[in-house]
C-alpha positions in Angstrom: -2.2 -19.3 -13.1 1.5 -20.2 -13.4 2.7 -17.6 -10.9 6.4 -18.0 -11.5 6.0 -17.6 -15.2 3.7 -14.6 -14.8 6.2 -12.9 -12.4 9.1 -13.6 -14.8 7.1 -11.8 -17.5 7.1 -8.7 -15.3 10.8 -9.1 -14.7 11.5 -9.2 -18.4 9.5 -6.0 -18.9 11.5 -4.3 -16.1 14.9 -5.5 -17.3 14.1 -4.5 -20.9 13.1 -0.9 -19.9 15.9 1.6 -20.6 14.2 4.3 -18.5 15.0 2.6 -15.1 18.0 2.3 -12.9 18.9 0.0 -10.0 16.4 -2.7 -10.9 16.3 -5.4 -8.3 14.2 -8.5 -9.2 14.3 -11.7 -7.2 11.7 -14.5 -7.4 12.2 -17.7 -5.5 10.1 -20.8 -6.3 8.6 -22.7 -3.4 10.7 -25.7 -2.3 9.7 -28.9 -0.5 9.8 -27.2 2.9 7.5 -24.4 1.8 5.1 -26.8 0.1 4.9 -28.9 3.3 4.4 -25.8 5.4 1.4 -24.7 3.2 -0.1 -28.2 3.3 0.0 -28.0 7.1 -1.7 -24.6 7.0 -4.5 -25.8 4.6 -7.2 -25.3 7.3 -6.1 -21.8 7.9 -5.8 -20.1 4.5 -7.9 -19.8 1.4 -7.2 -22.5 -1.2 -6.1 -20.0 -3.9 -3.6 -18.3 -1.6 -2.3 -21.7 -0.6 -1.9 -22.6 -4.3 0.1 -19.3 -4.8 2.5 -20.3 -2.0 2.8 -23.8 -3.4 4.5 -22.1 -6.4 6.2 -19.0 -5.0 8.4 -18.7 -1.9 9.0 -15.0 -2.2 9.3 -12.1 -4.6 11.0 -8.7 -4.4 11.0 -6.0 -7.0 12.5 -2.6 -6.9 13.2 0.0 -9.5 13.4 3.8 -9.9 13.0 6.1 -13.0 16.2 7.6 -14.4 14.5 10.1 -16.8 13.7 13.6 -15.6 10.2 13.9 -14.4 8.4 16.4 -12.1 8.4 13.7 -9.4 10.5 10.6 -9.0 8.7 7.4 -9.8 9.5 4.1 -8.1 8.4 0.5 -8.4 8.4 -1.9 -5.4 7.0 -5.2 -4.3 8.0 -7.5 -1.4 5.9 -10.7 -1.3 7.1 -12.4 1.8 7.4 -16.1 2.4 4.4 -18.0 3.8 6.0 -18.9 7.2 6.5 -15.2 7.9 3.2 -14.1 6.3 1.2 -16.5 8.5 3.1 -15.7 11.6 1.7 -13.6 14.5 1.7 -9.8 13.6 1.1 -8.5 17.1 2.5 -5.1 17.8 2.7 -4.5 14.0 -0.8 -5.1 12.6 -2.7 -5.4 15.8 -2.3 -4.8 19.5 -5.3 -6.1 21.4 -6.0 -9.9 21.6 -9.6 -9.4 20.6 -8.8 -7.3 17.5 -10.2 -8.5 14.2 -6.8 -7.7 12.7 -5.4 -10.7 14.6 -6.4 -12.8 11.6 -5.0 -10.4 9.0 -1.7 -11.5 7.5 0.7 -9.5 5.4 1.3 -10.8 1.8 3.1 -7.9 0.1 5.1 -5.6 2.3 5.9 -3.2 -0.5 6.7 -0.3 1.8 7.0 0.4 5.6 3.9 2.7 5.4 1.5 0.2 3.7 1.0 -3.4 2.7 -1.4 -5.8 1.2 -2.6 -8.9 2.9 -5.4 -11.4 3.5 -7.5 -12.7 6.3 -7.3 -16.3 7.5 -10.3 -18.6 7.5 -10.6 -17.9 11.2 -11.7 -14.3 10.5 -15.3 -13.3 11.1 -14.8 -9.9 9.5 -12.8 -10.4 6.3 -13.2 -12.5 3.1 -10.2 -14.9 3.1 -10.2 -15.2 -0.7 -9.6 -11.5 -1.3 -6.6 -9.2 -1.0 -6.8 -6.1 1.2 -4.9 -2.8 1.2 -3.8 -1.7 4.7 -1.9 1.5 5.7 -1.4 0.5 9.4 -3.9 3.1 10.6 -7.4 2.6 9.1 -9.1 -0.8 8.7 -7.9 -2.9 5.7 -9.8 -2.1 2.5 -10.7 -4.9 0.2 -9.3 -4.4 -3.3 -11.9 -6.9 -4.6 -9.1 -8.9 -6.1 -8.2 -12.6 -5.6 -4.5 -13.5 -5.4 -4.5 -14.4 -9.1 -6.1 -11.0 -10.0 -3.7 -9.3 -7.7 -0.6 -10.7 -9.4 -2.1 -9.9 -12.8 -2.7 -6.2 -11.8 0.8 -6.0 -10.4 2.1 -7.0 -13.8 -0.3 -4.5 -15.5 1.0 -1.7 -13.2 4.7 -2.6 -13.9 5.1 -2.9 -10.1 4.5 0.9 -9.7 4.8 1.8 -6.1 1.3 2.2 -4.6 -0.6 0.8 -7.5 -2.8 -0.8 -4.8 -3.5 2.6 -3.3 -4.5 3.8 -6.8 -7.1 1.0 -7.0 -8.3 1.6 -3.5 -8.8 5.3 -4.3 -10.5 4.4 -7.5 -13.0 2.3 -5.5 -13.6 5.2 -3.2 -13.7 7.7 -6.0 -10.7 9.7 -4.7 -8.3 11.6 -7.0 -5.1 11.1 -5.1 -1.5 12.2 -5.8 -0.6 8.5 -6.4 -3.3 8.3 -9.0 -2.3 11.5 -10.7 1.4 10.4 -10.8 0.5 7.0 -12.3 -1.9 8.6 -14.8 0.4 11.4 -16.0 3.9 10.0 -15.9 4.1 6.2 -15.8 3.7 6.0 -19.6 6.8 8.2 -19.9 8.8 5.3 -18.4 6.7 2.5 -20.0 5.3 3.9 -23.3 2.9 0.9 -23.6 1.3 1.7 -20.3 -2.2 3.2 -20.5 -3.9 4.3 -17.3 -7.4 3.9 -18.8 -6.5 0.3 -19.8 -5.2 -0.4 -16.3 -8.5 0.7 -14.8 -10.5 -1.1 -17.5 -8.7 -4.3 -16.7 -9.5 -3.9 -13.0 -13.1 -3.1 -13.7 -13.5 -6.0 -16.1 
């Protein structure tokens, strides 16, 4: 996948939507320093995640709906740069030295209450090629998505805040408020969005 081009496609959708206010979209391509850093970490992270970071340094997205709805809808993403992602997350993600979360790294810190991330190749509990949803309380839940699939679903969701939670709840057969909000109101902001198509793409 050409990640920068894919993310820019999402940016164009957001910029072209008249139902949003305060859109903030910043994608930075990886430079020589970032590429060298990832090369040095090749024994630590999955090949596909390394390939992502060879192309993308960071990405931030933020929008909010300006049309009147029963509940305000937001979009948010914050894919952090590799040097921070692969750093030690002690006192944030884990607290004990023998915790399996020691090898869990944050990829997308889209809110202070939850994030998505991946396990390094050192992990004995996680699958390093998959992206996990983590709410800083329970154990991370695999979304059964590779990094390429994760970015594709982010585009499909228009960056809707907590789209990852919607997929986690779908996996667990939970009908959550986030799911209901996305299902009932996101298409009022983006008329081409269809919740059934979003889930069908995920299940495909």
